[in-house]
N, C-alpha and C positions, 0 to 999 in steps of 0.2 A: 375435359373443361372446354367449353367453347373460346374462342380468341379474346373476345372481350371480358369475359370473367376472368379468365387468366392474366390477364393485365392489371385487373384489378384485386387480384387475391394472391398475396404471396406464397410461391411455391415452396418455400423452406423456412423452417423456424416453428417454436412452439405455438400451438393453438389451444383456446380456450373454447369448451362447450357449453352450452346453456339449455337446461331443460324448464322452460318458464312456466310456472304456474301461479294461481291465483294466490297460494298462501306461500311456497316456496319455491326457490330457484335451484335445482340441481346443477353441480358445476364439475366439469372433467377437464383434464388437461392432458396432452401429449408430448412425449420427447422431442427435442428440436428435430430428429431424423422422421418424425411421423411414423413411427414404427408401431406404436402402442398407446391406445387410448386408457387412461386410468381415471377413475372416481377421485374428485379433488375435497368437496365438501357440499353440504347443502344451506342455503341461505333462507332463513326465515325473513319473509319479506315484512318491512315495517312502512317505509315511504319510498318513493320514487328517488328522491334526493340521498338517502342513506343507502338504498340497494345500488345506485350506481356508483356511488362513491366506494362500496367495499368491493364491487366488481372491478374499478380502476385500480384499486389497492392490488388484488389478486394479479390483474394485467401486469402491472408494473413489476410487482415481485417475480413473477413467473417470467417474466420478459416475453409477454405474448406478441404475435405478430399479427394475429387473426382470430376472428370469434366464429364459431359455428354456433348458429342459433336453432333449436329445433322449430320448425313450422308445424304446427298441427292442422294438416290438410285433412279435408272429410274423406272417408275410406274410398270414394271414387276420384280422389286427385284433386276436387275443387276447392276453391279457397273459400271457406264458409267464415262466418262471423269470429270464431276463435282465432282463424290464422290472419285474418285482418287485424285483430288487437295485437296478436303477436308481432306483426309487421310494422306497426304504428309503434310498438314499445321497442323493438329493435333500431327504428330510425332515432327515437328519443335516446336510447343508449349511445348510439354513434355520437349524436352531437354533444352527450355528457361528458364521453370519454375525450372526445377531441378538446373539449373545454377544460376538464380535469387532468389531462395528460400532457395537453400541448401539442399533441398530435393525432391525426385521426387513426383509428385501427379498423381495418375494413371487417364486415359483417356478412357471412354467407348465410342464407336462410336455407334451412335443409329438411328435408322431410322428414317428419318424425312419427309417422304411422306406425304402430304397433311397437315403439320403443319402449313403452311402460310395460308392455307384456314380456317382450323379450329381457327386461331388466328383473322383473320379478323371477323369471327362468333362471338366470345367472347371478342373482343377487348373493346366492349362498357362497360364491367364491370369494366375495371381498368380507372383510370384518363387519359384525353387524352395524357398529357405530356409523359406519359410512352413509348410510342409508339408500333407499331404494331410488330417490330422486337423482342424487349424484350418480349412480349406477347407470340410470336412463342417460343421463347427459353423456355418460361414457359410451353406450351403445351407439347415441346419435353420432358422437365423434369417431368411432370406430367404424361405421358405416360411410361416413364422409370420408375417412381416410382410405377405405376400400375403394370407392369410387373414384378418388384422385388418383390412386395408384393405377387403376383401370383406363382413366383418362377421359371419365365421363364427364358431361357439362355441368356446371353449376347453374341452377334455375335462376337464381338472384343472389347480388352482391350489392351491399349498400356500401359505398366508398364514397366518403367527404373530402374534399380537397383541404389541404393544410391551409390554416390562418393564423394570424398572430393576434387578432382582437375579434370580439364579437360580431358578425355580420348583422346589417340592419334588418334582414329578413328573418333571423333567427336569434331571439334575444337570448341570453345567457341562462335565464331562468326557466326557458320552454320547458327543461325535464323535469321541474319540481312540482307540477299540477299532483292530481291525484293518482293512485296507482292503477296501473294496468298490465 
């Protein structure tokens, strides 16, 4: 991690990982010591408001200190339209969580290339009801944990300042528009 990212992302505590798709969001968590990632659940998307409320409930129940959101980069590592949509969605999630939980949770955007392929390869290790989307989120999180252990830099972290009331530039309903 570089110095700026390290200052913005907590070094200890449980993390939530998200594999964001148009129809479903795969969810994974790790233990507080960040040794192992495990699939948590798969959220079938309905509306941005409902999706964000569900993620806020999980974050609160699991005592999450940071989120790792899979970033679907192009195979050559460039940011394409899908990755741009995910970046925008992650920023909206950050604003929604700050509003819903009363405090910000930093979100690291993490390269998810080939995570779905890897999830398909290891899905047999988990009960069938877990679902490949949640397994893909666990693959993303395990990759992040391994990189963190090696001291690799985080490419991008969304970290909003704490606030007690909605700011003028970010209305409370900003995240409630159409799904992305």
